[in-house]
Phi, psi and omega in degrees: 000318179296324179291324176295319179295319179293326177293322176295328177294350178278339181240329185298317179300321179292324178293318177295319178298315180294321179296318178295316180297319179292324177296314179294324177294321179293324176294323177297313180296323179296319178294323178295317181293318184282322189244346184103164187283333186250068178233166181294323180296320180293318180294322177294317180292326176293321178294317178297318177299317180297315178294324178296318179290319181296319181274325185289328181297306179291330179294313177296320178297323178291319178296317178295316179297319178295317179297317179295318179297318179294320180296315179294318179295330179283336179271313181213098182299130179240129181289132176089357178270139181212180181293147177217164179280126183253155178089169180284137181255018182291339178293340177299319178295320177295321178296316178295325176295321178293321177297315180297315179296323177298319179291322177295317179296322179297318177295322177297321178295316179296320179295320179294320178295321177296319180294319178294330179285338181269343182274000000 
């Protein structure tokens, strides 16, 4: 039973991570449709999406690696083997890019508000 649970730990974290990312992406798109692309709500949601992807990618990879390590150790113990981060970590760069774009958009929103206040 424990081995089945550990095997499920190899796919479930990535599925939960993808579901969370898609939920945040849909909220971002909904804000764009309702308020327009260059608003404070869109920049905040883009920043939240970026941090979620940046933190969630290595976290899901670590859970999968730990689950895989436990599964291998329960079948054939190997000295010196331990948990490692599994999967590609390239999404961390995409998450950091989204955080940066969110901050740039937030500054653009502030500049536009300042300009509207002076006219």
